[in-house]
N, C-alpha and C positions, 0 to 999 in steps of 0.2 A: 907494685904495678898490677893493675887489674888484668885479668885474662880476657882478651878481646872476644873469645868464643863463648864466654859465659854471659848470663843475663846481666844487664846493667842495673843501676840503682832503680828503686821504685820511683816512678815519675809522677804518677797521678793516682787518685782514688776516684771511684765511681760506683754506680749501681747497675747491676745486670738487668737489662730490660727484656731480653729474649735470648734463647739458645738456638743455634743453628748447627746441628751435628756436634762436632768437637769444638766449635767456636761459640763465643758469646758476643752479643751486642751490648756494649757498655756505654752508659751516659756518664761522661766524666764531669767533674766539677771544674768550671771555668776559673782560671786563676789569672793574676796580673801578668804572669809570664807567658800566657798563651799567645799574645800578639807577637812576641819575639821568637817563638819556637819554630824551628825548621820543620817539624813534623806536622804543622797545621794544615798542610796540603792533604794529609791522610785523615786527620781528625776533623771531620766535616761537621759544621753546625746543621742541625735539622731546622724545620720551619719555625720552631719556637725559640731558636737561638741556642739551644743546648748542644754541646759537642758530643758526638757519638763516634765510636770506633769499634772495629772488629778485633777481638782478642782471642787467642787460643786459650782454651779452658782445660788444661791438663789436670786440674784438681777437682773437676766436676762441681764447680760452684753453681748454686741454684738461682733462679730468677728472683730478684728483690734483694739479693745479698750485696752488701757494700764490700768492694774488693780493691786491692792494690794492684795496679797495672804497671808493667815494666816493658821497655822496648826489647825486641828480640836482638840477638847477638850484634850483628853489624849493620842493622838497618839505618841508624843515624849516620854512620860513616859513609854508606852508599849514597844516601840522600844529600849529604854535605858535598860529596864529590860531584854529584849531578848539578847541584845548585851553584857551586863555586869553582870547582876544578875544571869542568868542561868550558865554561866561559873564559877562564884564565888562559887555558890552552888555545882557545880560539883567538883571543887577543894577541897572544904571542905568535901564532901562525900567521895572522894578518900582518903583523910587523915584519916577520921574516920573509913572507912572500913579496911585500913591497920592496924590501931591501934587495932581495935576489933579482927582482925584475928591474931594478935600478931606475925607477920612475923619478924623473926630475923636472923641475920647472924653474924658470928664471924669476917668477913672481912669488912662488910659495916656497918656504924653507923646507929642506929635505926632512927635517925632524917632524914637521907638521904633516907631511905626506905619510911618513911612517906611522904617526899617531892615528891618522885617518884610516889607514889600512888596518890598524889594530882595532879600532872601533867597529869597522865593518866586520872583521873576523869575530869580534865579541858578539855582535848582533846575530850572526849566523849560528854561532855556538850556543847562544842563549835560546834560540828557537829550537835547536836540536836537544838541548837540555830539557826544555819544557815538554817536548814530545816524549822523551824517555820517562819523565816524571808522570805525565798523564797515562802512559802505558802501564807504569808501575801501579798507579792508583786504580786503573780499570781492572787490573788483575784480581783485585779484591782479596788478596792474600792477607792473612792476619800478620801484621807487623808488630803486634804487641802480644804479651802473654799475661794471664792473670797469675800473679805470684802468690797471693794469699787472700783469704777471706778475713775481713776486718770485723763484720758483724753479721 
């Protein structure tokens, strides 16, 4: 079982386009899996459509080097919780609040009322989740690390 505090597998390769202190800006190769990746909110395409990301550069790779880039320790776990966990919790809280408040109607089935409460809770939690993800992106922290130089 992998250690959650260690770096995960090498996820992408790219070319360093600039150095900013101890971080590097890397243009990564777009792959077919990019569209289904949860980290695409961090890996932002530039005007030409190429995906760029900020990565920590502990091995002091130089501009123009092709490098392997890995995620930092628990980044994807946190992102997955924000994208899926918080909305699920909101859905459940919406159902529980409707159940506790004992809302009933002669026309609408009780289960449909509970489901509607869950959908409303899901909507609020999704907005909250989006807010936290946007704050994480604005932080401009390096969520990736250059693990090795390929060429």
